C-alpha positions in Angstrom: 176.3 -24.1 47.1 176.7 -23.8 42.9 174.4 -24.3 39.6 176.4 -25.4 36.4 174.1 -24.9 33.1 175.8 -25.9 30.0 173.9 -23.0 26.7 174.8 -24.3 23.8 172.4 -22.0 21.5 171.3 -18.8 21.7 168.8 -16.0 20.5 168.9 -15.4 16.9 167.0 -11.9 17.8 170.5 -10.6 19.3 172.8 -11.7 16.3 173.4 -15.2 17.8 173.0 -17.6 14.8 170.5 -20.6 16.8 172.2 -24.1 17.6 175.3 -22.6 14.8 179.0 -22.6 15.5 178.8 -18.7 14.2 178.5 -18.0 18.2 179.9 -20.7 20.3 180.0 -24.3 20.8 179.2 -24.2 24.7 179.3 -22.5 27.5 179.3 -23.7 30.8 178.4 -21.1 33.5 178.6 -22.3 37.4 176.0 -20.0 39.5 176.9 -19.7 42.9 175.2 -17.6 46.0 177.2 -15.1 47.9 178.8 -15.9 51.3 176.5 -15.1 54.5 175.4 -12.2 56.0 174.8 -11.1 59.3 171.1 -9.7 57.4 171.3 -13.8 56.1 171.7 -14.5 60.1 168.6 -12.2 61.0 166.6 -13.2 58.4 166.2 -9.7 56.7 165.5 -9.0 53.5 168.5 -7.2 51.5 167.0 -7.2 47.6 169.6 -4.1 46.7 169.9 -3.4 49.7 174.0 -3.1 49.8 175.7 -5.7 52.8 178.6 -7.1 53.1 179.8 -10.4 54.3 180.9 -11.4 57.6 183.3 -13.3 58.4 181.8 -16.7 57.9 180.5 -15.7 54.4 184.4 -14.4 53.6 185.7 -18.5 55.2 182.4 -19.4 52.5 184.4 -18.1 49.8 187.5 -19.2 50.7 186.6 -22.7 51.3 184.3 -22.1 47.4 186.9 -21.2 45.5 189.1 -24.0 46.7 186.9 -25.9 45.3 186.1 -24.3 41.8 190.0 -23.8 41.6 189.8 -27.5 41.3 187.0 -28.5 39.3 187.4 -27.0 36.8 189.2 -24.1 34.6 187.4 -20.8 35.1 188.0 -19.0 31.7 185.0 -15.6 33.2 184.0 -13.7 36.9 181.1 -12.3 36.5 179.8 -10.9 39.8 176.7 -7.9 40.8 178.0 -4.7 41.7 176.9 -5.2 45.5 179.5 -5.8 48.0 178.3 -9.3 49.3 178.8 -11.1 45.3 181.8 -8.9 44.8 183.7 -9.7 47.6 183.0 -13.2 47.1 183.9 -13.4 43.7 187.4 -11.9 45.1 188.2 -14.4 46.5 187.6 -17.0 43.9 188.6 -14.8 41.2 192.0 -15.2 43.0 191.7 -18.6 43.4 191.2 -19.2 40.0 194.5 -18.2 38.6 193.8 -14.7 39.6 191.3 -13.3 37.1 189.2 -10.1 37.3 185.8 -9.8 38.2 183.9 -8.8 36.1 181.0 -6.8 37.6 177.6 -6.1 35.9 174.3 -4.6 37.8 172.4 -6.8 36.0 173.4 -10.2 38.2 171.6 -8.2 41.1 169.4 -10.1 43.5 165.6 -9.6 42.7 165.1 -6.0 43.7 161.8 -6.6 47.0 160.7 -3.1 46.7 159.3 -2.5 50.2 160.4 -5.2 51.8 164.3 -4.8 51.4 165.9 -4.4 55.1 163.2 -6.4 57.3 163.3 -9.3 58.5 161.0 -11.5 56.5 158.6 -12.1 60.2 157.6 -8.7 60.5 157.0 -7.8 57.0 154.4 -10.5 57.1 152.3 -7.4 59.7 154.1 -4.3 58.7 154.1 -4.6 54.5 151.0 -7.1 54.0 150.4 -6.2 50.1 154.4 -6.5 49.4 154.9 -10.0 51.8 151.8 -11.5 49.9 153.5 -10.5 46.3 157.1 -11.5 47.4 155.7 -15.4 49.1 153.4 -15.8 45.7 156.6 -17.3 44.0 155.5 -15.8 40.7 159.1 -14.9 39.7 157.2 -11.8 38.0 155.2 -10.4 40.4 156.0 -7.1 40.8 156.7 -6.0 45.4 154.6 -3.2 46.2 156.8 0.5 46.7 156.1 3.0 48.2 155.9 6.7 47.3 158.8 6.7 50.0 162.1 5.1 47.3 163.3 7.6 45.2 164.0 5.3 42.8 162.8 3.0 40.3 163.3 -0.8 39.9 162.3 -3.6 38.4 161.1 -7.2 39.1 163.1 -9.2 37.4 165.0 -11.9 38.6 168.4 -11.4 37.7 169.0 -14.8 35.9 166.7 -13.0 32.9 168.9 -10.6 32.2 172.2 -10.9 33.3 173.2 -14.4 32.8 171.6 -14.0 29.3 173.8 -10.8 29.2 176.8 -13.0 30.1 176.2 -15.8 27.7 176.3 -13.3 24.9 179.1 -11.9 25.9 181.1 -15.5 25.9 182.2 -17.6 23.1 183.2 -21.2 24.2 184.6 -20.8 28.1 183.8 -21.4 31.7 182.1 -19.2 33.2 181.2 -18.1 36.9 178.1 -15.6 38.4 177.7 -13.8 41.1 174.9 -12.4 42.1 
């Protein structure tokens, strides 16, 4: 449920010295996926749509919060601005000393274009081009959006922008990030 990444260098093009003491010694970033939603149970693709946690998802958040509060000293909690991630993060932050959750839109899950809100099995039939892009496993593959959508999207995984942004904001510390 959680992934830990230790970072000991950063990109010098952003003003952070690579392998130098001027930036930070290291940062341990623990990535936790949000708890379960009803859409997860239905096999419905969420992307940027804002589904809330169900009761089991809330229970999962409490359980992982208990584990994280015993395992490591969390110094900051970041979450996407979507309800499912923010609620999970709030439970963890409370358990880890009452930290404030920093919401960051760049930590959202990948935008799924025309597939958002569809059950995966129906997506192959109703939106075949978008479905093929989704199952291609190419991280930079854009998923088509029909003209009925009135927004722009970027097909970057949250790890490309959101975690990198978090990394640049912190010095030596333990960070919890939820998407």
